[in-house]
C-alpha positions in Angstrom: 0.1 -0.1 0.4 1.6 3.6 -1.1 0.2 4.8 2.1 -1.0 4.0 5.8 -4.9 5.4 5.7 -7.8 3.9 2.7 -10.7 5.7 0.6 -14.0 6.2 1.5 -16.3 8.8 0.2 -20.4 9.7 0.1 -22.5 12.2 -1.1 -23.4 12.2 2.7 -23.1 10.5 6.2 -24.2 8.3 8.4 -27.8 9.6 9.4 -28.7 7.3 6.0 -31.3 7.4 4.2 -32.3 3.7 4.8 -33.4 2.2 7.7 -30.9 -0.5 6.2 -31.7 -3.6 7.4 -28.9 -5.0 10.1 -27.5 -8.8 10.3 -25.1 -7.7 12.7 -27.4 -6.3 15.3 -25.4 -5.6 18.7 -24.8 -8.2 21.9 -25.8 -6.4 25.7 -22.8 -6.6 26.4 -19.3 -4.7 24.8 -16.6 -7.5 22.6 -14.1 -8.9 24.4 -10.2 -7.9 23.9 -8.4 -9.7 20.6 -5.3 -12.3 22.4 -2.1 -9.8 22.9 -4.1 -6.5 24.7 -4.9 -5.2 28.1 -8.8 -6.5 28.2 -11.2 -3.9 27.2 -13.9 -2.9 29.2 -16.6 0.1 29.2 -13.9 2.4 30.4 -12.0 1.4 27.8 -9.0 -0.3 29.0 -7.1 -1.3 26.7 -3.5 -0.4 26.8 -0.9 -0.3 23.8 2.1 -1.9 24.4 5.1 -0.7 23.1 7.4 -3.6 23.0 4.5 -5.5 20.9 4.4 -6.7 17.5 1.5 -6.0 16.4 2.1 -7.3 13.1 1.0 -5.7 9.3 -2.0 -7.1 8.8 -3.4 -5.2 6.0 0.0 -5.0 3.7 -1.1 -6.9 1.0 -4.0 -4.1 0.8 -7.5 -6.1 0.8 -9.7 -4.8 3.2 -13.5 -6.2 4.7 -16.4 -4.7 3.8 -17.5 -2.9 6.4 -21.5 -2.6 5.5 -24.4 -3.6 7.7 -21.7 -2.7 11.4 -23.7 -1.0 13.3 -25.5 -0.8 16.7 -28.4 0.9 17.7 -28.5 -0.4 21.6 -24.8 -0.7 23.2 -21.8 -0.4 21.9 -20.2 -3.1 20.6 -16.1 -3.7 18.6 -15.7 -3.5 14.7 -19.2 -1.9 14.9 -20.3 1.4 14.7 -22.1 2.9 17.3 -25.5 4.6 16.0 -27.8 7.0 17.6 -30.2 7.0 14.6 -29.8 5.1 11.3 -33.0 7.2 9.6 -32.1 10.1 7.7 -32.2 12.1 4.0 -30.9 10.3 1.1 -28.5 12.6 -0.4 -26.4 9.5 -3.2 -24.2 7.6 -3.4 -22.1 4.9 -5.2 -24.1 4.1 -7.6 -22.2 0.7 -8.1 -19.6 -2.0 -7.1 -16.5 -1.1 -8.1 -13.8 -2.8 -10.0 -12.0 -3.1 -6.4 -14.3 -6.0 -4.4 -13.5 -9.0 -4.5 -16.3 -11.6 -6.2 -18.5 -12.3 -2.7 -18.6 -8.6 -2.2 -17.6 -8.8 1.1 -13.2 -7.6 0.9 -11.9 -4.8 -1.2 -8.5 -4.8 -2.6 -7.4 -0.6 -1.7 -5.5 -0.5 -4.2 -7.0 -1.2 -7.2 -9.4 1.6 -5.9 -9.3 3.9 -8.6 -9.8 8.0 -7.6 -11.3 11.4 -8.1 -9.2 13.2 -10.9 -7.8 17.1 -9.6 -5.7 19.2 -7.7 -7.0 22.2 -6.7 -5.2 24.7 -4.2 -8.1 25.5 -1.1 -6.9 28.5 1.7 -6.6 26.1 4.7 -7.6 27.8 7.6 -7.6 25.9 11.8 -7.2 27.6 14.4 -6.4 25.0 17.8 -6.1 27.1 20.8 -6.4 25.9 25.1 -7.7 27.8 27.9 -9.9 27.1 31.2 -11.2 23.5 30.4 -11.7 24.4 26.6 -10.5 23.3 23.3 -11.7 25.5 21.1 -11.2 25.1 17.2 -12.3 27.4 13.9 -11.6 25.9 10.4 -13.2 26.7 7.5 -13.1 23.2 6.8 -10.7 23.3 4.0 -7.9 21.1 3.5 -4.5 23.5 4.4 -1.9 20.6 4.0 -3.0 18.9 0.8 -5.5 19.3 -2.8 -8.5 17.8 -3.2 -9.6 16.5 -6.3 -12.8 18.4 -8.9 -16.0 18.4 -7.6 -18.3 18.0 -9.2 -17.3 15.2 -10.3 -15.9 15.7 -14.7 -18.9 13.4 -16.6 -14.9 12.4 -17.9 -13.4 10.9 -15.0 -13.0 7.4 -14.7 -14.7 8.4 -11.1 -17.6 9.0 -12.6 -19.4 6.0 -13.6 -19.1 4.3 -10.2 -19.5 8.0 -7.8 -20.5 10.2 -9.5 -20.6 13.2 -6.8 -22.5 16.4 -7.9 -21.8 18.1 -5.2 -18.6 21.1 -4.7 -16.8 21.9 -2.3 -18.1 25.2 -0.2 -15.7 27.8 2.1 -17.4 26.6 6.3 -17.3 28.3 9.2 -17.2 26.0 11.6 -16.1 26.7 15.6 -15.9 23.4 18.0 -15.9 23.7 21.7 -14.2 20.7 23.6 -13.7 19.3 27.0 -9.2 19.6 27.1 -9.6 16.7 29.6 -12.1 14.5 28.9 -13.1 11.8 30.6 -14.0 8.7 30.3 -18.1 7.8 31.2 -18.5 4.1 32.9 -20.7 3.4 29.5 -19.9 4.3 25.9 -21.9 7.2 24.1 -24.0 6.5 20.8 -23.4 9.0 17.8 -24.2 10.8 15.1 -22.9 11.4 11.4 -19.4 13.3 12.5 -16.8 12.0 14.3 -15.0 15.1 14.9 -12.5 17.1 13.3 -8.5 16.7 11.8 -6.0 18.9 12.1 -5.8 19.2 8.5 -8.8 21.4 9.5 -10.9 19.1 7.9 -14.3 17.8 8.7 -14.5 13.8 9.7 -17.8 11.4 9.5 -17.6 8.0 10.6 -17.6 4.7 8.9 -21.0 5.1 7.0 -22.6 6.3 3.5 -26.1 7.8 2.7 -26.8 3.8 2.4 -25.3 2.5 6.1 -22.9 0.6 3.7 -19.0 0.9 4.3 -18.1 4.4 2.9 -14.6 3.2 3.0 -15.2 0.0 0.1 -18.2 2.2 -2.0 -17.7 5.0 -2.4 -15.1 7.4 -4.8 -13.5 10.5 -3.4 -10.4 12.0 -3.7 -6.5 10.9 -3.4 -6.3 12.9 -0.1 -9.8 10.3 0.7 -12.1 13.6 0.9 -14.9 14.7 -0.5 -17.7 17.2 0.0 -21.2 16.0 0.9 -24.8 17.9 -0.4 -24.1 20.9 2.0 -20.5 21.5 0.5 -18.6 20.1 3.7 -15.3 18.2 1.9 -14.8 15.4 4.5 -12.9 12.6 5.3 -14.4 8.8 6.3 -11.9 7.3 7.1 -7.6 7.8 7.3 -6.2 10.2 4.4 -2.9 9.2 3.1 -2.3 12.6 2.5 -1.8 12.6 7.1 2.1 12.1 6.7 2.4 11.0 10.3 0.8 7.8 11.6 2.5 7.6 14.4 0.0 6.6 17.0 1.7 9.1 19.6 0.5 12.0 17.5 -2.0 13.8 17.8 -3.9 13.6 14.3 -7.7 15.2 15.6 -10.4 15.6 17.9 -13.5 13.9 18.5 -17.0 15.2 19.2 -16.0 14.6 23.1 -12.8 16.3 23.6 -10.3 13.1 23.8 -7.7 12.9 20.7 -7.2 10.9 17.6 -4.3 9.6 16.5 -2.8 7.2 13.8 -1.7 3.8 14.0 1.6 3.7 13.3 3.8 1.8 16.4 6.4 0.5 13.8 7.9 0.2 10.8 5.2 -3.2 9.8 3.7 -2.8 12.8 0.2 -0.8 12.6 -2.7 -1.1 14.5 -6.8 -2.7 13.2 -10.0 -2.7 14.6 -8.6 -6.1 16.5 -6.2 -3.7 18.7 -8.8 -2.1 20.2 -11.7 -1.1 22.5 -15.7 -1.3 21.4 -15.0 2.2 20.3 -11.8 2.3 18.3 -9.3 3.4 20.7 -6.9 2.5 23.8 -4.4 4.6 26.5 -1.4 4.9 25.4 1.3 8.2 25.5 1.0 10.3 23.5 2.1 13.8 22.7 -0.3 16.5 23.5 -0.6 20.6 23.3 3.4 20.3 23.3 3.6 17.9 26.2 4.3 14.0 26.4 0.8 12.3 28.1 0.0 9.1 28.5 -4.5 9.2 28.5 -6.9 7.3 26.4 -7.4 8.1 22.7 -9.2 7.2 19.0 -6.6 5.4 16.3 -7.8 6.2 12.5 -6.9 2.1 11.0 -6.9 0.9 7.4 -9.8 -1.1 8.3 -13.6 -1.0 8.8 -14.3 1.2 11.2 -11.9 3.1 10.5 -12.4 6.0 13.4 -14.4 5.8 16.7 -17.1 4.6 16.5 -18.6 4.9 19.8 -17.8 8.5 22.1 -16.0 7.5 25.7 -17.2 11.1 27.3 -20.5 13.5 26.5 -20.2 14.8 22.4 -21.2 17.5 21.9 -22.9 18.2 19.2 -21.2 18.8 15.6 -21.8 22.4 13.9 -25.2 23.0 12.7 -26.8 20.3 14.0 -29.9 20.8 15.8 
């Protein structure tokens, strides 16, 4: 794989237009930790073992498809714990791309196409901490990378699979987050947005409008981003244009205030979903606001559900959310 990070796209988010039938609903308790991890509990006690070789499970680029892997009653490892599943139909991919396996259960990220183009934007983001509050102000335009051309051009190969008709538009977004969050006894469900990345770009959850795996189905640009119907440019998965994907480096913040990091422990030593707790996180040493601290954080992985799948602390509402 060219980078630790996969595709994802959608002309919408997890607040789906369809109440898709779930073939895998949550159990009443969280899934047990996988072998080699500290036992997982409702307070998020999976801890990184810096001496462990976690391996490079998806080095070949073949990833599992996470269609309909959501719950609505309790958090469950590998599933997204949604507060609701209804919403307006905002479109999405019209067909499976050639990167899917014949049975539709896996996809090859190395064969996935991207929306063409390299558009530069005047991205702007400021992050400040005062009085226990972290304030993030962004125009939602990427400051560190270009985007593809949207709406998708008719002669772009992506148009045959996912003709995203939306235009990227600058936003005016302010996040007011807890700068010192603590985990609650029980995880919280989540809506369509996970949080915001330090690139200035919003991060949505793993689903498209039909509760399909956005990373598998939708065609995004070369940085794994695309706009939804209001023009908000966003990721669903780890952007390959984020160059430092260390598990110790903060690359974003979730709506509950907890940091988001990459999955890289070392060369060919990459965390996956099975190494994390039911909210897709663990406790490790990270660099936060210029200091080295040991705390809980979410981890973006190569595989579904890519980022936070439930919230450890009470989340703030996403800007513009009623």
